[in-house]
N, C-alpha and C positions, 0 to 999 in steps of 0.2 A: 303091562301089568306091574302094580307096585310090589317091590322086593319085599317079601313076608319078612325078612330080618329086619328092614328098615323100619316098618310098622312096629316090630317088636322094640326097638331103639326109642321110637315115640312113646310107647308105655311107658319107659322108665321114669318120665317126666312126672306120672301120676301117682308115682308110688308113696312120695310123702302126703299128699292127700288121703291115700287109702289109709296110711299107717295113722295120721290124725283122726280119721274115721274110728278107727280100731281102739284109740284111747279116749275116745267122747266122752265117756264117763268120768275121767279125771281132766279137768277143765284145764289148767294149767300145763299139765304135761302135752296134753293135745296143742294147745297153743304152740309151745314152742317145738312141738314137732312139725308144724305146719309153718312156724316162721322160719325154723332153720331150712325147713325142705325148699324155700325160695332160694337160699344161697346153694342147695345141690342143683335147684334147676339152671342157676346161673353158670355153676361149673360144668355141668353137661351139654351145655350150650356152647361154653368157651373153649372148651378141651376139644371139640368135633368130634364126641364119641358118638351124637346123634347124625350130624351133617358137617361136612367140610365147610369151615370159614371162607369168605371170599379170598383169593390169592392173588388178585389182580396188583394190590397194591400193599404196601405193609400196613400193618396195623395202626400204628399210629397215623396213618395219613388216610385213614378210611373211618375216622371215629363218628362222624355224623351221620354214616348210614344207620339204619333203625335198629340193626341187630346190636350194635353198641349202644349209642348213645341213648336212642328213643327207649329202648328194651330197659336201660338201668334206670332212666328216670321214671319210665312208667309203672314197671315192677318195683322199684324201689318205693316209691310215694304211695304205692296200693300196699305191698305186701311186708315190706320191711319196716317201714314208719310206726305200725301198731305197738310197739316193744314198747315206746313211751307211754303209751296208754294202758298197757298192762302194769307195767312198775306202779303208774299212778293209782290204777285200781286196787293194787296189791299194799297201797299205803306209802309210797315213796313220793314224796312231794318236794319238788325243787332239790333233787337230789339227796333227800335226807328222810330215814326213816319215820313215818308219822305214826306207825302202829294204828290205824284205823281203815283196813282193807275194805274193799267192797263186798256187798252180799254175795252169795255163792252163784244166786241166779244173774248177776249182772256179769260175775268171771264166766258162766257159760254163753253169755250171750256175745262176749268178746271172742271167747275161744271159738265160736261158731261162724263168727265174723271171720276171724283168722283161717279157718278152713277154707272158706269160701274164697278167699284172698289166694290162698294156695292153689286152689282148683283153677281160678282164673288166671293165674300165672303161668300155670302147665298149659290151658288151652292157648294164650297169647303167644308162650314161647311155641306150642306147637304151629300156629300160623305165621310165625315168622320164619320158621325153619322151610317148612313144606314149599315155601315161595322163594326160598333164598337161591339163586342164581346168578350166575354171570350174565351181564346185560348183551342182547344182541346187537351186534355194531350195524345201525341204522344210517346214523348220522355222525357227522364230526364237526367239533368247533373250529372256526378259521380265525384263529386269533392271534395278533403278532405281538401284542402289547396288552398282557392280562392286566396290568394295574390302570392301564386308561380305561379298557373296556370297564372293567367293574365302577371305577367312579363315575363315568359316564351312564352308566347303569343304574348307578343308585340315584343321581341327579334326576333322571328321568324318573324311576319308580316313586321319587319323593314328590316330584313335581304332580304327577299322576293321582297320587294318594290324595294330596291335599283338595286336588280338583273336584275329587268324588264326596267332598265335605258339602258342597255346593250344588249335589243333585240329589233330589228328594226322592228317598227309598233305596239308593245304592250306598249307604254309608259304610256297608260291611267292606267295601272294595277299599276303602280308606284305612281299615284295619288290617287287611291282607297286604296291600301295598307298603303300608309303612313297617309291618315287620319285615318285609322283603328288603325294603332300603336298608334297615338297620344291619340285617345279614350281610348285604353287598358292603354297606361302609365298614364293616368289621373285617371282611374278607380283603375289602381294597386296602384298607390301612396295614392288614399283614404282609401282603405281596408288595406293596409299595414300599414298605420299610425293608423286605428282603432284599428288594432292586434297587435300593439308594434312592429312590423318586422321593427326593424331600419335600415338593411342591404337593404331591398327593397324599403324603403323610401327613402334613399340614391341613389340607383340606379333609380328609377322613379324620384325623383327629379330634379336629373342631365339631364334626358331625357326631361322633361317638360320645363326645363329653356332654354336648346339648342333649343325646338321648339318654345319655345316664341321669342327666339333672332332671329331665322329664320324668325318668322312672322312679326318682327319687321323690317327687312330688305328685305323684300319682296317687299314693298313700297305700302300695301295692308292695309286696317284698319279691313276687316273681318276677316282675320285669327287670329288676335290679341283678338278682341272681342271676338271669339268664345272661344278661350282657356281659358279666364277667366272665361265666362259663364259656360262653361262645368265644370270647377273646382269646382264652385260654387254650380251647381246643385247636382253634386255629393256628395259633402261636406254637402248640406243642411240638409238632412234626420238624421245627426249624430249632427250638430251643427246649429240648426236653428237661435238661437240669435246671433251668430257670423257671420254668412253669411249674416243675413240681414242687420246687423251694417256695416260689411266691405265691401261686394260684391256691393251692392246696390250704395253707395258712388262713389266705383271706377269704376263701369260702366259709370257712368254719368262725372265723368272725362275724362275717356277713350274717350268718345263721344265729349267731349269738346275738347281734347289736340291732339288726333290723325290727325284730318285733317290740323293743322298745321304741325306737325312732317312729316306727308305724303308728304304733298306738297313740302317742302324745300327737304327731302329725293329724291321725284321724280327729282326734278330739278337738283340735283346735281349727282345722279348715273344715271338715266335713259339717260340723255344726254352726260354719260362718262366724266362730268366735272370732277368729283372726282371719287376714289373707293367708294365701300360699306361702309368700317370703316369711311372714312373721312365723306361721306354722311350723314352716322348716326350720328357722331358727331356734324355736323353741325346742323342737325335736332334739336337734343338736344339743341344745343345752343340756337337755334331760339326760345325754348320754355322757356329759360330762360334770355332772351334778357329784358333789363329794359322797351322797349315799346313792350313787348310783350303783353299787355293788350287787345288794339285795334286789333291790327293784329291777335291775336288768336280769338278774338269776329268776327271779320268780317269773317275769314275763316271758323269757324264754322258754321255761318250762311249760308254761301256760301254750305256746306257739307249739313246742313239741308234742303236748297232749290233745291241744283241741283244735289246730289249723293244720299242722305236717301231714296230721294222719284224720281219716275222716271216720275212722270205726265209731266214734260216740253217735253219727247219725246214723250209719249203717246198723247198728243194734236197734236202733230206735225202728226203723224198717223193718227189720229180722222179727221184732217182737209184735209187730201190729199186723204183719201180712204173712200169711194169710188169714192168721188167727180173726183179724177185726176186717179185716180189707181183702177182698179177692183178688187175686193175680190179674194183670192189665191183658195177658195176650198180646195181641199185636195192635192195641189201640195208642201206644207210646208210637210204635214205628209208623202207624199213619199219621198221627198227629206232625211226625217230622218228616214225612213227606210232603205234606201241607205247606210246610214252614219254607221249604225251598223256594216257594212262589217268590220271587221279589215283591216287596212293598210299591216300589212303584207302576207292577201292573195289577197289584192286588192293594190297593190303600186302605182297605178296611180289614185287613189280615190281623187275627188277633194277635193280642202279645206274646212273643216267645217266653219272656220270663214269666207270665201269668200262666201259660199252658203248664210249663214246668213245676211254679211253685205250688199249684194245686193240688200234685199229688204230694207235695210236701206236708201241706197243711191236712190233708186225708189222713196222712199216716201218723200226724200228730207229733212231729219231729221239733216243728217251730209252730206258735200259736198265730193264727190268722191275724194280719194287721201289725205284725211284728216287722220292724225295719230290717231285720238279719235276712240277708240272703243265702240259702243253705241247699243250694241246686243239687239233686242227687248226683253221684259219679257214675262213669259208663257201666262199672260191676252193679252199682245197686239199679239201675235201671235194667239190666240184664236180669238180674233176682226179682225185680217187680214185675217183670215179664213173664217168667216162667221157672221161677225157683231155681233149683240146681242145673236144670237144663238150660234155663236161660241164661246163666251165667255161662256156663260151657261154651254155646253156642255165640254168645256175644263176643266174648273175649277171642274165641277162634277166630271169626270173621274179623274182628277188629287188628289182630296179629297179622292176620293174611294181607288184608288192604293194605297195612301199614308199609308193609313190605312190598306189594305189587306196585301201590302207586311209585315208591322210591325206584323200582326199576324202571319202570316206564319213563320217569323223569330223567335217567341217566341215558335210555335209548333215546329219547327225544332230544337232550341237548348235548349228546356226545360222551361226556366224560363225568367224572364224581365230580369237579370241582364246580362246573355249572350246574350240572343235574341235580345233585343231592346235597352239598354243601352251599348253594347258592338258592337255586330255586325250592327244592323241595323244603329245605329246612327255613325256608322265609315264608313260603305260604302255607304250611301246613304244621306249624307250630302247635294246633290244637290235639295234633297225635302223638304228643310228647307224655300228655298227662290223661287227653280222654275229657269227655264231658257228657252231660245229659246228652240224650238221642238226639233231641231238636237241634241242639245248638252244634254237636259234633258232625250231623249227616249234613246240615244246611253249610257248614264251613267247609268242609271236604269236597261237596259238590262243586260249589261255587270256586273253591281254589283250583279244583281239577280245570274249570273251564278257562280261571285266569290262567293257569299253567300252558294250555294250547294257544291262549292268545298271545301270550310272549313268544310261543315257539314259532307262530305263524311271522309275528313280526321279524325275529331275527332269520328267519328264513327269506324272509323279502330283502332284508338288508344283507343277506349272502355270508351273514355270519356262522350259520349253519349250512352243511351241504352234506347230501346223500354219499355213501361211502363209493356206491358204484359211479356216483358223477366225478368223486377226486380220482379214482381209479382209472377211469375214461381219459381225465387230464394227463396222468402220468405216462398212459399207453400213447397218446398223441405227442406228447414230448420226444419219448424215446423213438417214435416212429419219424419224427423230424429230422 
């Protein structure tokens, strides 16, 4: 039976949400109660007041576990980033007071959104903590040369990912294995450097730079930020002071400059006005222009208020559901289960993008026929499915599965490095931010299957062995 005192500790996570409800008639105050509440939830989580954090490794050596990195990214993106949108609504434009605040109705919608974010954060943290446990020792990794293994693993994953580009209906495996090969290359780079394996450092360094260039030319900010973030996290256990001195300022610079770079790049490349090479050069030139200061600041503020946070779209859904559109109930979930079927088996399967965008159009968030993609976030789909109850259940289950999959990865692959840092972080990056139900469930299901396929291959290669097999070998050695 669950310890009643433990249940009471979990209830502490929901105090900020309840307090924000009590001040709902004062929208700005209610917003800040909910917003600061997320920092309170972080504090409860990392102080160990609700549940003890894993002690098998120092904190610096387990940052890729979901209770740390994934929790901070998911909850930070969802619950902390809306502060810029509120400041913008209050009349602060590009860090200057504009004296033209939004209407009271708009402030109330933003405040309501933040209360939902606070509830979602509490439920997500609950799911993470309930299933937070030490892995059962089932398998052990038998690797004598970790850098060599990581390099070979990366090369095989990269070759396999490109092979799936030529198999109709299975392109999703290309994206999974490409992300896995990047994580593998980054891990290999760090451990090769640590072990003074210069030949592997050169190989992995080239792979990392190629991946970074491709990310810059994708037109999206997230891959570039993830590249640098993951490298910093992997280096941190070995070079703490260097990482703190270099990577934190670097991340801030990226957040400030990338919006301008991407805006110019997209204008040139996505409209076919120039090729990728020319668009990239134009984007770099924009950053170096003499009048760049004001343009960069304005673009960065637009990113902070319109792209870093999705509260603007969330308020649109809240405004239209359920007043104009009824809650979806289980409809979105059933669509998500259909999407799991590979297109190779069901060639006429409806487009996932079109399924998701249909509810965007119905809510009036963007006009039908617009070239903008505005797929709802995970918490939005939870709200559209069942309001407050939908948000709670969605984020609770999402947090639980985020943690359960990580534990399973470590049990299958024997330790944190291969299980969580490599396989889990490579295959399940969609869990870092969440996405619409259809994209999320499809990706998680097939990533889970891919994880088991990799496990079976490593078992056949004797890279993984059962713990009892290792014990029996030790016993035989001593008996001889």
